[in-house]
C-alpha positions in Angstrom: -74.2 42.7 8.9 -72.9 39.0 9.4 -69.4 40.2 8.9 -69.8 42.9 11.6 -71.4 40.3 13.9 -68.6 37.8 13.3 -66.0 40.6 13.9 -67.6 41.5 17.3 -67.9 37.8 18.1 -64.2 37.2 17.5 -63.2 40.3 19.4 -65.2 39.0 22.5 -63.6 35.5 22.1 -60.2 37.1 21.8 -60.8 39.3 24.8 -62.0 36.3 26.9 -59.1 34.3 25.9 -56.9 37.1 26.9 -58.5 37.3 30.3 -58.3 33.5 30.7 -54.5 33.5 29.8 -53.9 36.5 32.3 -55.8 34.4 34.9 -53.8 31.4 34.2 -50.6 33.2 34.3 -51.6 34.9 37.5 -52.4 31.5 39.0 -49.1 30.0 37.8 -47.2 32.9 39.4 -49.2 32.5 42.6 -48.6 28.7 42.5 -44.9 29.3 41.8 -44.6 31.8 44.7 -46.5 29.3 47.0 -44.0 26.5 45.9 -41.1 28.8 46.4 -42.2 29.7 49.9 -42.8 26.1 50.9 -39.3 25.1 49.5 -37.6 26.5 52.6 -37.4 24.1 55.4 -36.3 24.6 59.0 -36.6 23.0 62.4 -35.0 25.9 64.2 -37.1 26.7 67.3 -39.0 23.5 67.1 -36.8 21.2 69.2 -36.5 21.1 72.9 -33.5 18.6 72.7 -35.0 16.4 75.4 -33.5 13.1 74.3 -29.9 12.1 75.0 -28.0 11.5 71.8 -27.8 7.8 71.1 -24.2 6.5 70.6 -23.7 3.4 68.2 -22.1 0.7 70.1 -18.7 -0.5 69.1 -18.6 -3.8 67.1 -16.7 -6.4 69.2 -14.7 -8.7 66.8 -13.6 -12.2 67.5 -10.0 -13.0 66.7 -9.1 -16.0 64.4 -6.2 -18.2 65.1 -4.1 -16.3 62.4 -4.8 -13.0 64.2 -7.6 -11.8 61.8 -10.2 -9.7 63.5 -13.6 -11.0 62.5 -16.6 -8.7 62.6 -20.2 -10.0 62.2 -22.6 -7.6 60.5 -26.2 -8.8 59.8 -28.8 -6.8 57.8 -31.9 -6.6 59.8 -35.3 -5.2 59.1 -37.7 -4.2 61.8 -39.3 -1.2 63.5 -37.6 1.7 65.1 -39.1 4.4 67.3 -37.8 7.5 65.4 -40.9 9.9 65.9 -44.0 10.0 68.0 -46.5 9.1 65.3 -45.5 5.5 65.6 -42.8 3.0 64.9 -41.0 3.2 61.7 -40.1 0.3 59.4 -36.3 0.5 59.0 -33.1 -1.4 58.2 -30.0 -1.7 60.2 -26.9 -3.8 60.8 -27.1 -5.9 64.1 -30.2 -3.8 65.0 -33.1 -2.1 63.2 -31.5 1.2 62.5 -27.8 2.0 61.7 -25.1 -0.3 62.7 -22.3 -0.6 65.1 -19.2 1.4 64.9 -16.4 -0.9 63.4 -12.9 0.2 64.8 -9.6 -1.4 63.9 -6.0 -0.3 63.6 -3.7 0.2 60.6 -2.0 -3.1 59.8 -4.9 -5.2 61.2 -6.1 -8.1 59.1 -10.0 -7.9 59.1 -12.8 -10.0 57.9 -16.3 -8.8 57.6 -19.0 -11.6 57.8 -21.9 -9.7 56.2 -25.2 -11.7 56.5 -28.2 -10.6 54.4 -31.1 -11.0 57.0 -33.6 -9.0 54.8 -35.7 -10.2 51.9 -34.0 -8.2 49.2 -30.6 -8.4 47.5 -28.2 -5.8 48.8 -24.4 -5.0 49.1 -22.3 -3.4 51.8 -19.6 -1.0 50.6 -16.6 0.2 52.7 -16.6 3.8 51.8 -13.2 5.4 51.7 -11.4 2.1 52.2 -8.2 1.2 50.3 -8.7 -2.5 49.5 -9.1 -4.9 46.5 -12.0 -4.5 44.2 -13.6 -7.8 45.0 -13.7 -6.9 48.7 -15.2 -3.4 48.0 -18.8 -4.2 48.4 -19.8 -2.3 45.2 -22.6 -3.4 42.9 -20.9 -6.5 41.7 -20.6 -8.0 45.3 -24.3 -8.6 45.7 -25.4 -10.6 48.9 -28.5 -12.5 48.3 -31.2 -13.1 51.1 -30.0 -15.5 53.6 -26.4 -15.6 52.2 -23.2 -14.4 53.9 -20.3 -12.5 52.2 -16.9 -12.5 53.9 -14.5 -10.0 52.4 -11.1 -10.0 54.0 -8.2 -7.5 53.7 -5.4 -5.8 55.6 -6.0 -2.2 56.7 -3.3 0.0 55.1 -4.1 3.7 55.2 -3.9 6.7 57.5 -6.1 7.0 60.6 -9.6 8.2 59.3 -13.3 8.2 59.8 -14.8 6.1 57.1 -18.2 4.5 56.8 -20.1 1.6 55.4 -23.4 1.5 53.4 -25.4 -0.5 50.8 -24.4 0.0 47.1 -26.8 -1.9 45.0 -27.0 -0.7 41.4 -30.2 1.3 41.1 -31.3 0.7 44.7 -28.6 2.5 46.8 -30.7 5.5 47.7 -33.6 3.5 49.2 -31.4 1.1 51.1 -29.3 3.8 52.7 -32.5 5.8 53.4 -34.0 2.9 55.3 -31.0 3.3 57.8 -28.4 0.7 56.9 -25.2 2.5 57.4 -22.5 2.9 60.1 -19.0 4.2 60.9 -15.7 2.4 60.3 -12.9 4.1 62.2 -9.3 3.3 61.3 -6.7 4.1 63.9 -3.0 4.4 63.2 -0.9 3.6 66.4 2.2 5.2 64.8 0.5 8.5 64.4 -1.4 9.5 67.6 -1.7 13.2 68.0 -3.1 14.5 71.4 -6.8 14.6 70.4 -9.9 13.6 72.4 -10.1 9.8 71.8 -12.4 8.2 74.4 -15.3 6.8 72.3 -18.6 8.0 73.4 -17.3 10.4 76.0 -15.1 13.1 74.3 -14.9 11.3 70.8 -18.4 11.2 69.4 -19.8 9.8 66.1 -22.5 12.0 64.4 -24.3 10.3 61.6 -26.6 12.8 60.2 -29.6 11.8 57.9 -32.6 13.7 56.8 -36.0 11.9 56.7 -39.6 12.5 56.1 -42.5 10.6 57.8 -46.1 10.1 57.1 -48.9 10.4 59.6 -48.3 6.8 60.7 -44.6 7.3 61.3 -43.6 5.5 58.2 -40.7 6.7 56.1 -41.7 8.8 53.0 -39.4 9.2 50.1 -41.3 11.6 47.9 -39.3 14.2 45.9 -40.1 17.7 46.7 -41.3 20.0 44.0 -38.5 21.4 41.9 -35.7 19.3 43.4 -33.1 18.4 40.9 -31.3 16.1 43.5 -34.1 13.7 44.5 -35.2 13.3 48.1 -34.9 16.0 50.7 -36.3 15.3 54.2 -37.8 17.8 56.7 -36.7 15.9 59.9 -33.0 15.5 61.0 -32.2 12.1 62.4 -28.7 12.0 64.3 -27.6 8.4 65.3 -31.3 7.6 65.3 -32.3 10.6 67.4 -34.5 13.3 66.2 -34.5 15.7 69.3 -31.0 15.0 70.7 -28.7 16.6 73.2 -25.1 15.4 73.9 -23.9 15.6 77.5 -20.3 17.1 77.5 -18.0 16.2 80.4 -14.6 17.4 79.0 -13.3 20.9 78.0 -12.9 19.7 74.5 -15.1 17.4 72.5 -14.3 15.7 69.1 -17.1 15.2 66.8 -16.9 12.8 63.9 -19.4 14.1 61.5 -20.8 12.0 58.7 -23.3 13.2 56.1 -25.1 10.0 55.4 -28.0 11.8 53.7 -29.2 10.8 50.3 -28.8 14.4 48.8 -28.7 17.1 51.4 -25.7 19.4 51.9 -25.1 20.6 55.4 -23.2 23.9 56.4 -22.3 23.3 60.0 -21.6 26.0 62.6 -22.9 27.5 65.9 -25.6 30.2 66.2 -23.5 32.0 68.9 -20.8 32.5 66.3 -18.0 30.5 68.0 -15.3 28.9 66.1 -14.1 25.4 66.2 -11.2 23.3 64.8 -11.4 20.9 61.9 -8.9 18.3 62.5 -9.6 15.8 59.8 -11.4 15.5 56.5 -12.8 12.3 54.8 -9.8 10.1 54.6 -7.4 11.3 57.3 -6.1 14.1 59.7 -5.2 17.4 58.4 -1.7 18.6 58.7 -2.6 21.0 61.3 -6.0 22.1 63.0 -8.0 24.5 60.9 -10.0 27.1 62.9 -13.3 28.0 61.3 -16.9 29.0 61.9 -18.5 27.0 59.1 -17.9 23.5 57.5 -19.8 22.3 54.6 -20.4 18.6 53.9 -22.0 17.2 50.9 -23.5 13.6 50.9 -20.8 11.0 51.8 -18.3 13.6 53.1 -16.9 13.3 56.6 -15.0 15.7 58.8 -13.7 15.6 62.4 -14.1 18.8 64.5 -13.1 19.8 68.0 -15.4 22.1 69.9 -14.4 23.9 73.2 -17.1 24.5 75.9 -17.2 26.3 79.2 -18.8 24.7 82.3 -22.6 24.8 82.4 -23.1 26.3 78.9 -25.3 25.1 76.1 -24.9 25.5 72.4 -26.4 24.0 69.3 -24.6 22.6 66.3 -26.7 24.0 63.4 -26.8 23.5 59.7 -27.0 27.0 58.1 -28.1 27.6 54.6 -25.5 25.9 52.4 -23.6 27.6 49.6 -24.6 25.3 46.6 -22.9 27.5 44.1 -24.5 29.3 41.0 -27.9 27.6 40.9 -31.2 29.0 39.7 -32.9 30.8 42.6 -29.9 30.0 44.8 -30.7 26.3 44.9 -33.8 26.9 47.0 -35.5 23.8 45.6 -32.3 21.8 46.4 -32.1 22.7 50.0 -30.1 25.9 49.4 -32.1 27.9 51.9 -32.8 25.3 54.6 -31.6 25.5 58.2 -31.6 22.8 60.8 -30.6 22.3 64.4 -28.6 19.2 64.6 -27.7 18.5 68.2 -27.5 20.5 71.4 -24.2 20.4 73.4 -24.7 20.6 77.0 -21.7 21.0 79.2 -21.6 19.8 82.8 -21.1 22.1 85.7 -17.5 20.9 86.1 -15.5 19.7 83.0 -12.5 17.4 83.0 -9.4 19.1 81.6 -8.5 18.4 78.0 -4.9 18.8 76.6 -4.5 21.7 74.2 -4.8 20.8 70.5 -1.4 20.1 69.0 0.0 22.5 66.3 0.8 19.5 64.0 -1.6 16.6 63.4 -0.1 14.5 60.5 2.1 14.4 57.5 0.0 14.8 54.3 2.3 13.3 51.6 0.3 14.5 48.7 1.5 13.8 45.1 2.9 16.7 43.0 1.0 17.6 39.8 4.4 17.5 38.0 4.6 13.7 38.7 1.3 12.8 37.2 1.4 10.2 34.5 -2.2 10.7 33.2 -4.8 13.3 33.2 -8.5 12.2 32.7 -11.6 14.3 32.4 -15.0 13.6 33.9 -17.9 15.7 32.8 -20.9 15.7 35.2 -24.1 16.5 33.4 -27.7 15.4 34.1 -27.3 12.0 35.6 -24.5 10.8 33.3 -20.6 11.0 33.4 -19.0 11.9 30.1 -22.4 11.5 28.5 -22.8 7.8 29.5 -25.0 6.0 32.1 -23.7 3.2 34.2 -23.3 -0.2 32.5 -22.3 -3.1 34.7 -20.5 -4.8 31.7 -18.5 -1.8 30.5 -15.2 -0.7 31.7 -14.9 3.2 31.4 -11.3 3.8 32.5 -8.2 1.6 32.7 -5.5 2.7 35.2 -2.1 1.2 35.3 -0.8 0.2 38.6 2.0 2.3 39.9 0.8 5.5 38.2 -0.2 8.8 39.6 -3.2 10.4 37.9 -4.9 13.8 37.8 -8.8 13.6 37.5 -10.3 16.7 36.2 -13.9 16.8 37.4 -16.4 19.4 35.9 -20.0 20.0 36.8 -21.6 21.1 33.5 -25.0 20.9 35.0 -27.0 23.5 37.0 -27.5 21.1 39.9 -25.3 19.9 42.8 -23.0 16.8 42.4 -20.8 15.1 44.8 -18.0 13.0 43.3 -16.6 9.8 44.9 -13.9 7.5 43.4 -13.4 4.1 45.1 -10.0 2.6 46.2 -8.0 5.9 46.5 -7.5 8.8 48.8 -7.0 12.0 46.7 -5.5 15.4 47.2 -7.3 18.5 45.8 -4.9 20.4 43.4 -7.2 23.3 42.7 -10.8 24.5 42.3 -11.3 26.5 39.1 -7.6 26.9 39.0 -7.4 28.5 42.5 -5.7 26.9 45.5 -8.2 24.9 47.5 -9.4 26.2 50.8 -8.0 24.8 54.1 -10.9 22.5 54.7 -10.0 20.6 51.5 -6.2 20.4 52.3 -6.1 16.9 53.7 -6.9 13.4 52.2 -10.2 13.3 50.6 -12.3 10.5 49.0 -15.5 12.5 48.2 -15.9 16.1 47.2 -18.7 18.6 46.4 -18.5 19.9 42.8 -20.7 23.0 42.5 -22.3 23.9 39.1 -19.9 25.4 36.5 -16.9 24.4 38.5 -13.9 22.3 37.7 -12.0 20.5 40.5 -8.7 18.8 39.9 -7.8 15.9 42.1 -4.7 13.8 42.2 -4.2 10.2 43.4 -1.7 7.4 43.4 -2.7 4.0 42.3 0.0 1.9 43.9 -1.6 -1.5 44.2 -4.7 -3.8 44.0 -4.4 -4.5 40.3 -7.0 -6.9 39.0 -8.2 -6.7 35.3 -11.2 -8.8 36.2 -12.9 -6.7 39.0 -13.8 -3.0 38.7 -14.0 -0.1 41.1 -16.7 2.6 40.8 -16.6 6.3 40.5 -19.9 8.1 40.8 -21.9 11.1 42.0 -22.8 10.5 45.8 -26.2 12.3 45.4 -27.8 8.8 45.6 -30.8 9.5 43.2 -28.2 10.6 40.6 -26.1 7.5 41.2 -29.2 5.2 40.9 -30.2 6.8 37.7 -26.9 6.1 36.1 -24.3 8.7 37.3 -21.6 6.1 37.8 -18.8 4.5 35.9 -16.2 1.7 36.4 -12.5 1.6 36.3 -10.0 -1.3 36.6 -6.4 -1.1 37.8 -4.1 -3.4 35.7 -0.5 -4.4 35.4 1.3 -2.7 32.4 0.1 -4.5 29.2 -3.0 -6.2 30.7 -6.5 -5.7 29.4 -9.7 -5.5 31.4 -11.9 -8.7 31.3 -15.2 -8.6 33.3 -16.5 -12.0 31.9 -16.1 -13.5 35.3 -18.1 -10.9 37.1 -21.4 -12.5 36.1 -20.6 -15.5 38.4 -19.9 -13.1 41.2 -23.2 -11.4 40.7 -24.9 -14.6 40.6 -26.6 -14.1 37.2 -26.1 -13.1 33.6 -26.2 -9.4 33.0 
């Protein structure tokens, strides 16, 4: 009798356990479906574009007796009205959010007097700039509160839309997210194609960032459920504007687009299907205009596009769902299904005539793969490069000055990565062995590397040898960078060996 009782009791317990497991499984599926549905973010239809787009002012340099152009940039903490819920605590340069646009010509000698007016140590890196390592503003060139750092160099690179932002080891994501960033435009007086070039009129900077805000208007940096790339915001901020329109007064308008977001990839186009022309990528003009209807930019990438409008019409620059590559569920948790209106373009009833776009823009003197002296491989996996996390005291690669190198970058991870080496402008040789698409045909310094993809890039290392000061290479998804997805290389004369022992003094402490 007791055996039969125990048998019936176990049967009931097993049945109850099976029901509980089924209920839990059903709840898990329902929760997963709920999370999946909430992972898609869009502001399309929510904006009325009531606010005129803010245009960052041009920085006004002083000129030293030797002709050096001196720009003053001061880190500032304060409050900025970004959303209606209340003022937001932010950082900026020479203001409380973003910084002025620095503009200078190839051949100019420049000095940047960078003063830290906030209560935290930070740095200021000149992204895409060809300059000595000690002037680069990477993790080693820290600026303590109250101090001024004054790097000086001669601009020697093609005309390009570059930018500046903090680059403190382990803190870059938060410092950039607070708003400390700005454009650095290099002009080349010897190479001036007939493009729109009146700043703030038909030559417009667009600094795009995504933010999230709490009920009091303060910045929130919580990572969404399932994200493998860190923070993704639900509000788009363009030049400090969250509901912007751009008055257009000319037939053609040139947009210098910077993805200054921490992790989000934008896929830009227009909902009316119109095409536009890409005229430049990260580090310079394309050889000729590329007509397209979509342009994708990962964190840190820039592009210059030219848009044609008719009198009185309105259209919206929109970010459509980006193609992140072969990612689980299409990258939905990494922003792969998100759509955002960026800025509305409002053409005046009468438009000033613009000259037609030239057929040729620049000469892109890219190296030939046959001339490469070295090929290096870089494996991106998790938050490491070649299986190693960032170490400020370790040199990962040693480059001989005067060499041409191929860097073979492979994303072996099922998440998005964006690769950026300092110092050089590179050319893309191929993507998984195929010729690169037209949007990657110009000089680059940052590139999206989709999962399970290998991209080969080639660059010349012609100068700035210094065995005692390193440059960085890293993922520009800033959460990945801060968690260790960064390495260091030095450029040396033949026979020299790297020696970072003096960097402790530059950093201001032992490491």
